[in-house]
C-alpha positions as CSV (number, residue, x, y, z in Angstrom):
1,M,-11.2,28.8,-0.7
2,T,-13.1,30.8,1.8
3,N,-13.9,34.5,1.7
4,N,-13.1,36.9,4.6
5,N,-16.6,36.4,6.1
6,E,-16.3,32.6,6.5
7,K,-14.2,30.6,8.9
8,M,-11.5,28.5,7.3
9,S,-11.7,24.8,7.7
10,R,-9.0,22.9,9.5
11,E,-8.1,21.2,6.3
12,E,-7.6,24.5,4.5
13,A,-5.7,26.0,7.5
14,G,-3.4,23.0,7.6
15,R,-2.8,23.2,3.9
16,K,-2.0,26.9,4.0
17,G,0.2,26.5,7.0
18,G,2.1,23.7,5.3
19,E,2.6,25.7,2.1
20,A,3.9,28.7,4.1
21,T,6.3,26.5,6.1
22,A,7.6,24.9,2.9
23,K,8.2,28.4,1.4
24,N,10.0,29.6,4.5
25,H,12.3,26.7,5.3
26,D,14.8,24.6,3.4
27,K,15.6,20.9,3.2
28,E,17.9,21.0,6.2
29,F,15.1,22.3,8.4
30,F,12.8,19.4,7.5
31,Q,15.6,16.9,8.0
32,E,16.3,18.3,11.5
33,I,12.7,18.2,12.6
34,G,12.4,14.7,11.2
35,Q,15.4,13.6,13.1
36,K,14.1,15.2,16.3
37,G,10.7,13.5,15.8
38,G,12.3,10.1,15.2
39,E,14.4,10.4,18.4
40,A,11.4,11.4,20.4
41,T,9.4,8.5,19.1
42,S,12.2,6.0,19.8
43,E,12.5,7.4,23.4
44,N,8.7,6.9,24.0
45,H,8.2,3.5,22.3
46,D,9.7,0.1,22.7
47,K,10.7,-2.7,20.3
48,E,7.1,-4.1,20.1
49,F,5.8,-0.8,18.9
50,Y,8.2,-0.9,15.9
51,Q,7.4,-4.5,15.2
52,E,3.7,-3.7,15.2
53,I,3.9,-0.8,12.8
54,G,6.3,-2.7,10.6
55,Q,3.9,-5.6,10.4
56,K,1.0,-3.2,9.6
57,G,3.0,-1.5,6.9
58,G,4.0,-4.8,5.3
59,E,0.4,-6.0,5.3
60,A,-0.8,-2.7,3.8
61,R,1.9,-2.9,1.1
62,A,1.1,-6.5,0.3
63,N,-2.6,-5.6,0.0
64,Q,-1.8,-2.6,-2.2
65,R,0.3,-4.8,-4.5
66,D,-2.4,-7.4,-4.7
67,E,-5.0,-4.8,-5.7
68,S,-2.8,-3.0,-8.2
69,D,-1.3,-5.8,-10.2
70,G,-3.2,-9.0,-9.4
71,G,-0.5,-10.1,-6.9
72,K,2.3,-10.2,-9.4
73,M,5.7,-9.3,-8.2
74,S,7.5,-6.3,-9.9
75,R,10.7,-6.9,-11.8
76,E,12.5,-4.8,-9.3
77,E,11.2,-6.8,-6.4
78,A,11.9,-10.1,-8.1
79,G,15.5,-9.0,-8.8
80,R,16.0,-7.8,-5.2
81,K,14.7,-11.1,-3.8
82,G,16.8,-13.1,-6.3
83,G,19.8,-11.2,-5.2
84,E,19.1,-11.8,-1.5
85,R,18.8,-15.6,-2.2
86,S,22.1,-15.7,-4.1
87,R,24.0,-14.0,-1.2
88,R,23.0,-16.7,1.3
């Protein structure tokens, strides 16, 4: 933390602002601003944008899984995939 004679870093200012916001607002506030942000994003981006970020997220998740457990599928994921196959 900085003393009064030093400037605050952006990181520290952001953290303090986030903490103050969290103290001053409830769950509904964050749901509302999330909804507004999602609507604004959907108005400004097309289908290809969502396909691209979905692809990137899937790749990142696959890489994360590979690094953390040697590429093994979790029991939860295996059960979900098995359930998807049985519904077809």
